KOLGU-4560 file (N, C-alpha, C; in nm, 3 decimals, padded with zeros to 5 digits):
<recs>
<n_xx: 02.577 n_yy: 00.249 n_zz: 01.949 ca_xx: 02.459 ca_yy: 00.215 ca_zz: 01.871 c_xx: 02.468 c_yy: 00.285 c_zz: 01.736 mol: A seq: 1 type: UNK>
<n_xx: 02.446 n_yy: 00.213 n_zz: 01.627 ca_xx: 02.458 ca_yy: 00.273 ca_zz: 01.494 c_xx: 02.354 c_yy: 00.384 c_zz: 01.469 mol: A seq: 2 type: UNK>
<n_xx: 02.395 n_yy: 00.484 n_zz: 01.395 ca_xx: 02.309 ca_yy: 00.596 ca_zz: 01.358 c_xx: 02.232 c_yy: 00.557 c_zz: 01.231 mol: A seq: 3 type: UNK>
<n_xx: 02.101 n_yy: 00.572 n_zz: 01.236 ca_xx: 02.015 ca_yy: 00.541 ca_zz: 01.121 c_xx: 02.024 c_yy: 00.652 c_zz: 01.018 mol: A seq: 4 type: UNK>
<n_xx: 02.012 n_yy: 00.615 n_zz: 00.892 ca_xx: 02.013 ca_yy: 00.713 ca_zz: 00.782 c_xx: 01.875 c_yy: 00.771 c_zz: 00.754 mol: A seq: 5 type: UNK>
<n_xx: 01.770 n_yy: 00.698 n_zz: 00.794 ca_xx: 01.634 ca_yy: 00.741 ca_zz: 00.763 c_xx: 01.544 c_yy: 00.712 c_zz: 00.882 mol: A seq: 6 type: UNK>
<n_xx: 01.448 n_yy: 00.803 n_zz: 00.906 ca_xx: 01.351 ca_yy: 00.786 ca_zz: 01.015 c_xx: 01.216 c_yy: 00.838 c_zz: 00.965 mol: A seq: 7 type: UNK>
<n_xx: 01.117 n_yy: 00.829 n_zz: 01.052 ca_xx: 00.981 ca_yy: 00.870 ca_zz: 01.014 c_xx: 00.914 c_yy: 00.934 c_zz: 01.135 mol: A seq: 8 type: UNK>
<n_xx: 00.832 n_yy: 01.035 n_zz: 01.109 ca_xx: 00.758 ca_yy: 01.100 ca_zz: 01.217 c_xx: 00.637 c_yy: 01.015 c_zz: 01.256 mol: A seq: 9 type: UNK>
<n_xx: 00.583 n_yy: 01.042 n_zz: 01.374 ca_xx: 00.464 ca_yy: 00.969 ca_zz: 01.418 c_xx: 00.346 c_yy: 00.993 c_zz: 01.324 mol: A seq: 10 type: UNK>
<n_xx: 00.330 n_yy: 01.116 n_zz: 01.278 ca_xx: 00.216 ca_yy: 01.145 ca_zz: 01.189 c_xx: 00.229 c_yy: 01.073 c_zz: 01.055 mol: A seq: 11 type: UNK>
<n_xx: 00.351 n_yy: 01.062 n_zz: 01.004 ca_xx: 00.371 ca_yy: 00.987 ca_zz: 00.880 c_xx: 00.349 c_yy: 00.838 c_zz: 00.904 mol: A seq: 12 type: UNK>
<n_xx: 00.388 n_yy: 00.788 n_zz: 01.022 ca_xx: 00.366 ca_yy: 00.647 ca_zz: 01.055 c_xx: 00.217 c_yy: 00.613 c_zz: 01.057 mol: A seq: 13 type: UNK>
<n_xx: 00.135 n_yy: 00.706 n_zz: 01.106 ca_xx: -00.010 ca_yy: 00.683 ca_zz: 01.108 c_xx: -00.065 c_yy: 00.667 c_zz: 00.965 mol: A seq: 14 type: UNK>
<n_xx: -00.015 n_yy: 00.748 n_zz: 00.873 ca_xx: -00.060 ca_yy: 00.738 ca_zz: 00.734 c_xx: -00.010 c_yy: 00.608 c_zz: 00.671 mol: A seq: 15 type: UNK>
<n_xx: 00.113 n_yy: 00.570 n_zz: 00.704 ca_xx: 00.165 ca_yy: 00.442 ca_zz: 00.655 c_xx: 00.076 c_yy: 00.328 c_zz: 00.702 mol: A seq: 16 type: UNK>
<n_xx: 00.031 n_yy: 00.333 n_zz: 00.828 ca_xx: -00.061 ca_yy: 00.229 ca_zz: 00.879 c_xx: -00.190 c_yy: 00.225 c_zz: 00.798 mol: A seq: 17 type: UNK>
<n_xx: -00.246 n_yy: 00.341 n_zz: 00.767 ca_xx: -00.369 ca_yy: 00.347 ca_zz: 00.686 c_xx: -00.346 c_yy: 00.287 c_zz: 00.547 mol: A seq: 18 type: UNK>
<n_xx: -00.235 n_yy: 00.324 n_zz: 00.487 ca_xx: -00.205 ca_yy: 00.274 ca_zz: 00.351 c_xx: -00.178 c_yy: 00.124 c_zz: 00.353 mol: A seq: 19 type: UNK>
<n_xx: -00.109 n_yy: 00.076 n_zz: 00.454 ca_xx: -00.079 ca_yy: -00.067 ca_zz: 00.466 c_xx: -00.208 c_yy: -00.147 c_zz: 00.484 mol: A seq: 20 type: UNK>
<n_xx: -00.302 n_yy: -00.095 n_zz: 00.562 ca_xx: -00.430 ca_yy: -00.164 ca_zz: 00.583 c_xx: -00.506 c_yy: -00.179 c_zz: 00.451 mol: A seq: 21 type: UNK>
<n_xx: -00.491 n_yy: -00.082 n_zz: 00.364 ca_xx: -00.563 ca_yy: -00.085 ca_zz: 00.236 c_xx: -00.487 c_yy: -00.160 c_zz: 00.126 mol: A seq: 22 type: UNK>
<n_xx: -00.353 n_yy: -00.146 n_zz: 00.123 ca_xx: -00.275 ca_yy: -00.196 ca_zz: 00.009 c_xx: -00.181 c_yy: -00.313 c_zz: 00.042 mol: A seq: 23 type: UNK>
<n_xx: -00.160 n_yy: -00.343 n_zz: 00.169 ca_xx: -00.065 ca_yy: -00.448 ca_zz: 00.206 c_xx: 00.075 c_yy: -00.392 c_zz: 00.226 mol: A seq: 24 type: UNK>
<n_xx: 00.176 n_yy: -00.477 n_zz: 00.205 ca_xx: 00.316 ca_yy: -00.435 ca_zz: 00.226 c_xx: 00.352 c_yy: -00.319 c_zz: 00.133 mol: A seq: 25 type: UNK>
<n_xx: 00.432 n_yy: -00.226 n_zz: 00.187 ca_xx: 00.467 ca_yy: -00.104 ca_zz: 00.115 c_xx: 00.619 c_yy: -00.086 c_zz: 00.107 mol: A seq: 26 type: UNK>
<n_xx: 00.661 n_yy: -00.005 n_zz: 00.012 ca_xx: 00.800 ca_yy: 00.041 ca_zz: 00.002 c_xx: 00.798 c_yy: 00.191 c_zz: -00.026 mol: A seq: 27 type: UNK>
<n_xx: 00.911 n_yy: 00.254 n_zz: -00.001 ca_xx: 00.932 ca_yy: 00.394 ca_zz: -00.037 c_xx: 01.048 c_yy: 00.404 c_zz: -00.134 mol: A seq: 28 type: UNK>
<n_xx: 01.036 n_yy: 00.500 n_zz: -00.227 ca_xx: 01.145 ca_yy: 00.526 ca_zz: -00.321 c_xx: 01.154 c_yy: 00.676 c_zz: -00.346 mol: A seq: 29 type: UNK>
<n_xx: 01.275 n_yy: 00.726 n_zz: -00.351 ca_xx: 01.299 ca_yy: 00.867 ca_zz: -00.385 c_xx: 01.394 c_yy: 00.868 c_zz: -00.503 mol: A seq: 30 type: UNK>
<n_xx: 01.344 n_yy: 00.915 n_zz: -00.617 ca_xx: 01.422 ca_yy: 00.901 ca_zz: -00.741 c_xx: 01.515 c_yy: 01.018 c_zz: -00.767 mol: A seq: 31 type: UNK>
<n_xx: 01.479 n_yy: 01.136 n_zz: -00.723 ca_xx: 01.563 ca_yy: 01.251 ca_zz: -00.751 c_xx: 01.530 c_yy: 01.317 c_zz: -00.883 mol: A seq: 32 type: UNK>
<n_xx: 01.421 n_yy: 01.273 n_zz: -00.946 ca_xx: 01.378 ca_yy: 01.338 ca_zz: -01.069 c_xx: 01.327 c_yy: 01.478 c_zz: -01.039 mol: A seq: 33 type: UNK>
<n_xx: 01.285 n_yy: 01.547 n_zz: -01.141 ca_xx: 01.237 ca_yy: 01.683 ca_zz: -01.120 c_xx: 01.100 c_yy: 01.682 c_zz: -01.052 mol: A seq: 34 type: UNK>
<n_xx: 01.063 n_yy: 01.794 n_zz: -00.998 ca_xx: 00.931 ca_yy: 01.816 ca_zz: -00.939 c_xx: 00.899 c_yy: 01.712 c_zz: -00.834 mol: A seq: 35 type: UNK>
<n_xx: 00.787 n_yy: 01.641 n_zz: -00.849 ca_xx: 00.748 ca_yy: 01.542 ca_zz: -00.749 c_xx: 00.841 c_yy: 01.423 c_zz: -00.744 mol: A seq: 36 type: UNK>
<n_xx: 00.920 n_yy: 01.399 n_zz: -00.846 ca_xx: 01.013 ca_yy: 01.287 ca_zz: -00.845 c_xx: 01.119 c_yy: 01.299 c_zz: -00.738 mol: A seq: 37 type: UNK>
<n_xx: 01.141 n_yy: 01.421 n_zz: -00.688 ca_xx: 01.241 ca_yy: 01.439 ca_zz: -00.584 c_xx: 01.183 c_yy: 01.416 c_zz: -00.445 mol: A seq: 38 type: UNK>
<n_xx: 01.054 n_yy: 01.390 n_zz: -00.437 ca_xx: 00.987 ca_yy: 01.362 ca_zz: -00.310 c_xx: 00.982 c_yy: 01.211 c_zz: -00.288 mol: A seq: 39 type: UNK>
<n_xx: 00.978 n_yy: 01.166 n_zz: -00.162 ca_xx: 00.965 ca_yy: 01.023 ca_zz: -00.138 c_xx: 00.826 c_yy: 00.976 c_zz: -00.182 mol: A seq: 40 type: UNK>
<n_xx: 00.822 n_yy: 00.863 n_zz: -00.249 ca_xx: 00.695 ca_yy: 00.808 ca_zz: -00.296 c_xx: 00.672 c_yy: 00.671 c_zz: -00.234 mol: A seq: 41 type: UNK>
<n_xx: 00.547 n_yy: 00.644 n_zz: -00.200 ca_xx: 00.507 ca_yy: 00.520 ca_zz: -00.137 c_xx: 00.433 c_yy: 00.434 c_zz: -00.239 mol: A seq: 42 type: UNK>
<n_xx: 00.474 n_yy: 00.307 n_zz: -00.248 ca_xx: 00.413 ca_yy: 00.214 ca_zz: -00.343 c_xx: 00.380 c_yy: 00.083 c_zz: -00.273 mol: A seq: 43 type: UNK>
<n_xx: 00.281 n_yy: 00.014 n_zz: -00.325 ca_xx: 00.256 ca_yy: -00.123 ca_zz: -00.282 c_xx: 00.378 c_yy: -00.205 c_zz: -00.324 mol: A seq: 44 type: UNK>
<n_xx: 00.426 n_yy: -00.288 n_zz: -00.232 ca_xx: 00.543 ca_yy: -00.371 ca_zz: -00.262 c_xx: 00.513 c_yy: -00.455 c_zz: -00.387 mol: A seq: 45 type: UNK>
<n_xx: 00.603 n_yy: -00.448 n_zz: -00.483 ca_xx: 00.587 ca_yy: -00.521 ca_zz: -00.609 c_xx: 00.532 c_yy: -00.436 c_zz: -00.722 mol: A seq: 46 type: UNK>
<n_xx: 00.476 n_yy: -00.319 n_zz: -00.689 ca_xx: 00.421 ca_yy: -00.230 ca_zz: -00.793 c_xx: 00.525 c_yy: -00.135 c_zz: -00.851 mol: A seq: 47 type: UNK>
<n_xx: 00.642 n_yy: -00.126 n_zz: -00.788 ca_xx: 00.748 ca_yy: -00.040 ca_zz: -00.837 c_xx: 00.875 c_yy: -00.123 c_zz: -00.845 mol: A seq: 48 type: UNK>
<n_xx: 00.938 n_yy: -00.121 n_zz: -00.959 ca_xx: 01.059 ca_yy: -00.200 ca_zz: -00.979 c_xx: 01.180 c_yy: -00.125 c_zz: -00.924 mol: A seq: 49 type: UNK>
<n_xx: 01.242 n_yy: -00.183 n_zz: -00.822 ca_xx: 01.362 ca_yy: -00.124 ca_zz: -00.764 c_xx: 01.479 c_yy: -00.156 c_zz: -00.857 mol: A seq: 50 type: UNK>
<n_xx: 01.555 n_yy: -00.053 n_zz: -00.892 ca_xx: 01.672 ca_yy: -00.072 ca_zz: -00.978 c_xx: 01.784 c_yy: -00.142 c_zz: -00.904 mol: A seq: 51 type: UNK>
<n_xx: 01.866 n_yy: -00.215 n_zz: -00.975 ca_xx: 01.975 ca_yy: -00.289 ca_zz: -00.908 c_xx: 02.079 c_yy: -00.195 c_zz: -00.849 mol: A seq: 52 type: UNK>
<n_xx: 02.082 n_yy: -00.070 n_zz: -00.894 ca_xx: 02.177 ca_yy: 00.028 ca_zz: -00.838 c_xx: 02.114 c_yy: 00.115 c_zz: -00.729 mol: A seq: 53 type: UNK>
<n_xx: 01.981 n_yy: 00.104 n_zz: -00.711 ca_xx: 01.916 ca_yy: 00.182 ca_zz: -00.606 c_xx: 01.973 c_yy: 00.144 c_zz: -00.470 mol: A seq: 54 type: UNK>
<n_xx: 01.974 n_yy: 00.240 n_zz: -00.379 ca_xx: 02.034 ca_yy: 00.223 ca_zz: -00.248 c_xx: 01.922 c_yy: 00.212 c_zz: -00.144 mol: A seq: 55 type: UNK>
<n_xx: 01.929 n_yy: 00.109 n_zz: -00.059 ca_xx: 01.834 ca_yy: 00.097 ca_zz: 00.051 c_xx: 01.895 c_yy: 00.167 c_zz: 00.172 mol: A seq: 56 type: UNK>
<n_xx: 01.835 n_yy: 00.279 n_zz: 00.213 ca_xx: 01.886 ca_yy: 00.356 ca_zz: 00.326 c_xx: 01.851 c_yy: 00.293 c_zz: 00.460 mol: A seq: 57 type: UNK>
<n_xx: 01.749 n_yy: 00.210 n_zz: 00.460 ca_xx: 01.703 ca_yy: 00.147 ca_zz: 00.584 c_xx: 01.555 c_yy: 00.122 c_zz: 00.578 mol: A seq: 58 type: UNK>
<n_xx: 01.495 n_yy: 00.118 n_zz: 00.694 ca_xx: 01.352 ca_yy: 00.086 ca_zz: 00.704 c_xx: 01.283 c_yy: 00.193 c_zz: 00.786 mol: A seq: 59 type: UNK>
<n_xx: 01.163 n_yy: 00.232 n_zz: 00.740 ca_xx: 01.080 ca_yy: 00.324 ca_zz: 00.817 c_xx: 00.945 c_yy: 00.258 c_zz: 00.840 mol: A seq: 60 type: UNK>
<n_xx: 00.910 n_yy: 00.241 n_zz: 00.964 ca_xx: 00.781 ca_yy: 00.186 ca_zz: 01.004 c_xx: 00.747 c_yy: 00.058 c_zz: 00.926 mol: A seq: 61 type: UNK>
<n_xx: 00.846 n_yy: -00.031 n_zz: 00.914 ca_xx: 00.825 ca_yy: -00.159 ca_zz: 00.848 c_xx: 00.834 c_yy: -00.158 c_zz: 00.697 mol: A seq: 62 type: UNK>
<n_xx: 00.879 n_yy: -00.047 n_zz: 00.639 ca_xx: 00.888 ca_yy: -00.033 ca_zz: 00.493 c_xx: 01.032 c_yy: -00.001 c_zz: 00.453 mol: A seq: 63 type: UNK>
<n_xx: 01.086 n_yy: -00.074 n_zz: 00.358 ca_xx: 01.219 ca_yy: -00.039 ca_zz: 00.307 c_xx: 01.212 c_yy: 00.095 c_zz: 00.236 mol: A seq: 64 type: UNK>
<n_xx: 01.317 n_yy: 00.174 n_zz: 00.253 ca_xx: 01.326 ca_yy: 00.306 ca_zz: 00.190 c_xx: 01.445 c_yy: 00.306 c_zz: 00.095 mol: A seq: 65 type: UNK>
<n_xx: 01.416 n_yy: 00.322 n_zz: -00.035 ca_xx: 01.518 ca_yy: 00.319 ca_zz: -00.139 c_xx: 01.537 c_yy: 00.458 c_zz: -00.198 mol: A seq: 66 type: UNK>
<n_xx: 01.657 n_yy: 00.479 n_zz: -00.251 ca_xx: 01.688 ca_yy: 00.605 ca_zz: -00.316 c_xx: 01.770 c_yy: 00.575 c_zz: -00.442 mol: A seq: 67 type: UNK>
<n_xx: 01.743 n_yy: 00.651 n_zz: -00.548 ca_xx: 01.821 ca_yy: 00.637 ca_zz: -00.671 c_xx: 01.966 c_yy: 00.671 c_zz: -00.640 mol: A seq: 68 type: UNK>
<n_xx: 02.062 n_yy: 00.603 n_zz: -00.705 ca_xx: 02.203 ca_yy: 00.623 ca_zz: -00.670 c_xx: 02.253 c_yy: 00.765 c_zz: -00.690 mol: A seq: 69 type: UNK>
<n_xx: 02.207 n_yy: 00.834 n_zz: -00.794 ca_xx: 02.252 ca_yy: 00.972 ca_zz: -00.814 c_xx: 02.195 c_yy: 01.065 c_zz: -00.707 mol: A seq: 70 type: UNK>
<n_xx: 02.074 n_yy: 01.038 n_zz: -00.660 ca_xx: 02.014 ca_yy: 01.116 ca_zz: -00.552 c_xx: 02.089 c_yy: 01.088 c_zz: -00.421 mol: A seq: 71 type: UNK>
<n_xx: 02.126 n_yy: 00.962 n_zz: -00.401 ca_xx: 02.199 ca_yy: 00.926 ca_zz: -00.279 c_xx: 02.331 c_yy: 01.002 c_zz: -00.268 mol: A seq: 72 type: UNK>
<n_xx: 02.393 n_yy: 01.033 n_zz: -00.380 ca_xx: 02.518 ca_yy: 01.111 ca_zz: -00.376 c_xx: 02.498 c_yy: 01.244 c_zz: -00.304 mol: A seq: 73 type: UNK>
<n_xx: 02.378 n_yy: 01.303 n_zz: -00.320 ca_xx: 02.348 ca_yy: 01.429 ca_zz: -00.251 c_xx: 02.315 c_yy: 01.406 c_zz: -00.103 mol: A seq: 74 type: UNK>
<n_xx: 02.260 n_yy: 01.289 n_zz: -00.072 ca_xx: 02.210 ca_yy: 01.261 ca_zz: 00.062 c_xx: 02.302 c_yy: 01.175 c_zz: 00.148 mol: A seq: 75 type: UNK>
<n_xx: 02.414 n_yy: 01.131 n_zz: 00.097 ca_xx: 02.496 ca_yy: 01.034 ca_zz: 00.171 c_xx: 02.552 c_yy: 01.089 c_zz: 00.302 mol: A seq: 76 type: UNK>
<n_xx: 02.554 n_yy: 01.219 n_zz: 00.318 ca_xx: 02.602 ca_yy: 01.279 ca_zz: 00.443 c_xx: 02.487 c_yy: 01.340 c_zz: 00.524 mol: A seq: 77 type: UNK>
<n_xx: 02.363 n_yy: 01.295 n_zz: 00.492 ca_xx: 02.247 ca_yy: 01.354 ca_zz: 00.559 c_xx: 02.155 c_yy: 01.247 c_zz: 00.616 mol: A seq: 78 type: UNK>
<n_xx: 02.092 n_yy: 01.283 n_zz: 00.727 ca_xx: 01.983 ca_yy: 01.202 ca_zz: 00.781 c_xx: 01.856 c_yy: 01.248 c_zz: 00.712 mol: A seq: 79 type: UNK>
<n_xx: 01.770 n_yy: 01.153 n_zz: 00.674 ca_xx: 01.644 ca_yy: 01.184 ca_zz: 00.607 c_xx: 01.530 c_yy: 01.143 c_zz: 00.700 mol: A seq: 80 type: UNK>
<n_xx: 01.445 n_yy: 01.239 n_zz: 00.733 ca_xx: 01.326 ca_yy: 01.211 ca_zz: 00.814 c_xx: 01.204 c_yy: 01.227 c_zz: 00.724 mol: A seq: 81 type: UNK>
<n_xx: 01.121 n_yy: 01.123 n_zz: 00.718 ca_xx: 01.001 ca_yy: 01.127 ca_zz: 00.635 c_xx: 00.885 c_yy: 01.179 c_zz: 00.719 mol: A seq: 82 type: UNK>
<n_xx: 00.822 n_yy: 01.283 n_zz: 00.668 ca_xx: 00.708 ca_yy: 01.346 ca_zz: 00.734 c_xx: 00.591 c_yy: 01.348 c_zz: 00.635 mol: A seq: 83 type: UNK>
<n_xx: 00.478 n_yy: 01.394 n_zz: 00.681 ca_xx: 00.359 ca_yy: 01.404 ca_zz: 00.595 c_xx: 00.304 c_yy: 01.545 c_zz: 00.606 mol: A seq: 84 type: UNK>
<n_xx: 00.261 n_yy: 01.601 n_zz: 00.495 ca_xx: 00.203 ca_yy: 01.735 ca_zz: 00.493 c_xx: 00.076 c_yy: 01.734 c_zz: 00.409 mol: A seq: 85 type: UNK>
<n_xx: -00.009 n_yy: 01.830 n_zz: 00.434 ca_xx: -00.128 ca_yy: 01.845 ca_zz: 00.351 c_xx: -00.087 c_yy: 01.900 c_zz: 00.216 mol: A seq: 86 type: UNK>
<n_xx: -00.159 n_yy: 01.860 n_zz: 00.115 ca_xx: -00.129 ca_yy: 01.905 ca_zz: -00.020 c_xx: -00.125 c_yy: 01.787 c_zz: -00.113 mol: A seq: 87 type: UNK>
<n_xx: -00.155 n_yy: 01.813 n_zz: -00.234 ca_xx: -00.165 ca_yy: 01.706 ca_zz: -00.331 c_xx: -00.049 c_yy: 01.714 c_zz: -00.428 mol: A seq: 88 type: UNK>
<n_xx: 00.030 n_yy: 01.610 n_zz: -00.431 ca_xx: 00.137 ca_yy: 01.601 ca_zz: -00.529 c_xx: 00.081 c_yy: 01.547 c_zz: -00.659 mol: A seq: 89 type: UNK>
<n_xx: 00.166 n_yy: 01.537 n_zz: -00.758 ca_xx: 00.118 ca_yy: 01.489 ca_zz: -00.889 c_xx: 00.187 c_yy: 01.358 c_zz: -00.928 mol: A seq: 90 type: UNK>
<n_xx: 00.214 n_yy: 01.275 n_zz: -00.828 ca_xx: 00.282 ca_yy: 01.148 ca_zz: -00.856 c_xx: 00.184 c_yy: 01.032 c_zz: -00.837 mol: A seq: 91 type: UNK>
<n_xx: 00.237 n_yy: 00.912 n_zz: -00.845 ca_xx: 00.157 ca_yy: 00.792 ca_zz: -00.824 c_xx: 00.168 c_yy: 00.739 c_zz: -00.682 mol: A seq: 92 type: UNK>
<n_xx: 00.223 n_yy: 00.818 n_zz: -00.592 ca_xx: 00.239 ca_yy: 00.777 ca_zz: -00.454 c_xx: 00.102 c_yy: 00.753 c_zz: -00.390 mol: A seq: 93 type: UNK>
<n_xx: 00.093 n_yy: 00.652 n_zz: -00.305 ca_xx: -00.036 ca_yy: 00.606 ca_zz: -00.253 c_xx: -00.109 c_yy: 00.706 c_zz: -00.163 mol: A seq: 94 type: UNK>
<n_xx: -00.039 n_yy: 00.800 n_zz: -00.104 ca_xx: -00.105 ca_yy: 00.895 ca_zz: -00.014 c_xx: -00.176 c_yy: 01.009 c_zz: -00.088 mol: A seq: 95 type: UNK>
<n_xx: -00.149 n_yy: 01.026 n_zz: -00.215 ca_xx: -00.203 ca_yy: 01.139 ca_zz: -00.291 c_xx: -00.356 c_yy: 01.149 c_zz: -00.284 mol: A seq: 96 type: UNK>
<n_xx: -00.432 n_yy: 01.038 n_zz: -00.299 ca_xx: -00.578 ca_yy: 01.050 ca_zz: -00.290 c_xx: -00.628 c_yy: 01.098 c_zz: -00.153 mol: A seq: 97 type: UNK>
<n_xx: -00.545 n_yy: 01.091 n_zz: -00.051 ca_xx: -00.584 ca_yy: 01.138 ca_zz: 00.082 c_xx: -00.566 c_yy: 01.290 c_zz: 00.097 mol: A seq: 98 type: UNK>
<n_xx: -00.513 n_yy: 01.354 n_zz: -00.007 ca_xx: -00.486 ca_yy: 01.497 ca_zz: 00.001 c_xx: -00.361 c_yy: 01.527 c_zz: 00.082 mol: A seq: 99 type: UNK>
<n_xx: -00.272 n_yy: 01.429 n_zz: 00.090 ca_xx: -00.150 ca_yy: 01.440 ca_zz: 00.168 c_xx: -00.029 c_yy: 01.412 c_zz: 00.081 mol: A seq: 100 type: UNK>
<n_xx: 00.088 n_yy: 01.445 n_zz: 00.134 ca_xx: 00.212 ca_yy: 01.425 ca_zz: 00.058 c_xx: 00.324 c_yy: 01.391 c_zz: 00.155 mol: A seq: 101 type: UNK>
<n_xx: 00.396 n_yy: 01.281 n_zz: 00.130 ca_xx: 00.516 ca_yy: 01.253 ca_zz: 00.208 c_xx: 00.624 c_yy: 01.353 c_zz: 00.169 mol: A seq: 102 type: UNK>
<n_xx: 00.706 n_yy: 01.388 n_zz: 00.266 ca_xx: 00.809 ca_yy: 01.488 ca_zz: 00.244 c_xx: 00.937 c_yy: 01.442 c_zz: 00.315 mol: A seq: 103 type: UNK>
<n_xx: 01.051 n_yy: 01.463 n_zz: 00.250 ca_xx: 01.181 ca_yy: 01.430 ca_zz: 00.311 c_xx: 01.240 c_yy: 01.557 c_zz: 00.371 mol: A seq: 104 type: UNK>
<n_xx: 01.273 n_yy: 01.550 n_zz: 00.499 ca_xx: 01.339 ca_yy: 01.659 ca_zz: 00.569 c_xx: 01.480 c_yy: 01.610 c_zz: 00.602 mol: A seq: 105 type: UNK>
<n_xx: 01.579 n_yy: 01.677 n_zz: 00.547 ca_xx: 01.716 ca_yy: 01.628 ca_zz: 00.565 c_xx: 01.799 c_yy: 01.723 c_zz: 00.651 mol: A seq: 106 type: UNK>
<n_xx: 01.889 n_yy: 01.662 n_zz: 00.729 ca_xx: 01.984 ca_yy: 01.737 ca_zz: 00.810 c_xx: 02.120 c_yy: 01.671 c_zz: 00.796 mol: A seq: 107 type: UNK>
<n_xx: 02.224 n_yy: 01.751 n_zz: 00.794 ca_xx: 02.359 ca_yy: 01.697 ca_zz: 00.784 c_xx: 02.396 c_yy: 01.620 c_zz: 00.910 mol: A seq: 108 type: UNK>
<n_xx: 02.463 n_yy: 01.506 n_zz: 00.890 ca_xx: 02.515 ca_yy: 01.432 ca_zz: 01.003 c_xx: 02.631 c_yy: 01.511 c_zz: 01.064 mol: A seq: 109 type: UNK>
<n_xx: 02.647 n_yy: 01.497 n_zz: 01.194 ca_xx: 02.766 ca_yy: 01.552 ca_zz: 01.260 c_xx: 02.884 c_yy: 01.460 c_zz: 01.230 mol: A seq: 110 type: UNK>
<n_xx: 03.003 n_yy: 01.507 n_zz: 01.257 ca_xx: 03.123 ca_yy: 01.424 ca_zz: 01.237 c_xx: 03.113 c_yy: 01.297 c_zz: 01.320 mol: A seq: 111 type: UNK>
<n_xx: 03.062 n_yy: 01.308 n_zz: 01.442 ca_xx: 03.047 ca_yy: 01.191 ca_zz: 01.530 c_xx: 02.944 c_yy: 01.093 c_zz: 01.472 mol: A seq: 112 type: UNK>
<n_xx: 02.833 n_yy: 01.144 n_zz: 01.422 ca_xx: 02.732 ca_yy: 01.056 ca_zz: 01.362 c_xx: 02.786 c_yy: 00.985 c_zz: 01.239 mol: A seq: 113 type: UNK>
<n_xx: 02.863 n_yy: 01.054 n_zz: 01.158 ca_xx: 02.921 ca_yy: 00.992 ca_zz: 01.039 c_xx: 03.008 c_yy: 00.872 c_zz: 01.074 mol: A seq: 114 type: UNK>
<n_xx: 03.075 n_yy: 00.877 n_zz: 01.188 ca_xx: 03.160 ca_yy: 00.766 ca_zz: 01.231 c_xx: 03.078 c_yy: 00.643 c_zz: 01.270 mol: A seq: 115 type: UNK>
<n_xx: 02.953 n_yy: 00.665 n_zz: 01.313 ca_xx: 02.869 ca_yy: 00.557 ca_zz: 01.364 c_xx: 02.752 c_yy: 00.522 c_zz: 01.273 mol: A seq: 116 type: UNK>
<n_xx: 02.758 n_yy: 00.562 n_zz: 01.146 ca_xx: 02.647 ca_yy: 00.535 ca_zz: 01.054 c_xx: 02.624 c_yy: 00.386 c_zz: 01.036 mol: A seq: 117 type: UNK>
<n_xx: 02.496 n_yy: 00.349 n_zz: 01.039 ca_xx: 02.459 ca_yy: 00.210 ca_zz: 01.012 c_xx: 02.496 c_yy: 00.178 c_zz: 00.867 mol: A seq: 118 type: UNK>
<n_xx: 02.555 n_yy: 00.064 n_zz: 00.840 ca_xx: 02.590 ca_yy: 00.029 ca_zz: 00.702 c_xx: 02.466 c_yy: 00.019 c_zz: 00.612 mol: A seq: 119 type: UNK>
<n_xx: 02.484 n_yy: 00.050 n_zz: 00.486 ca_xx: 02.376 ca_yy: 00.037 ca_zz: 00.389 c_xx: 02.340 c_yy: -00.109 c_zz: 00.372 mol: A seq: 120 type: UNK>
<n_xx: 02.211 n_yy: -00.135 n_zz: 00.346 ca_xx: 02.167 ca_yy: -00.273 ca_zz: 00.325 c_xx: 02.150 c_yy: -00.304 c_zz: 00.179 mol: A seq: 121 type: UNK>
</recs>
């Protein structure tokens, strides 16, 4: 069975459900910019222009998860788990008004996992 590059916690999935109920289809993007730009951001589908070089790592709870290509260079050997924490970021991500912030928790793939990585989409 292929190893996924990105996953989501149950608590983050609950927030995604709340945001989807209010805004419709969603996407995630992690740009790798400074400060909050390095955190995963959630947008209404169509409200954020995905770059042609951006990398789709996979899907989390029905939402495509994209990463800027230069950021992906740092993450290409890591699994990314999206979680939610209390605290207010300073981005345009949809969870900010809830007093919450999506967060990427990364762990290095093992040699065995690297052999079975799901191909990028």
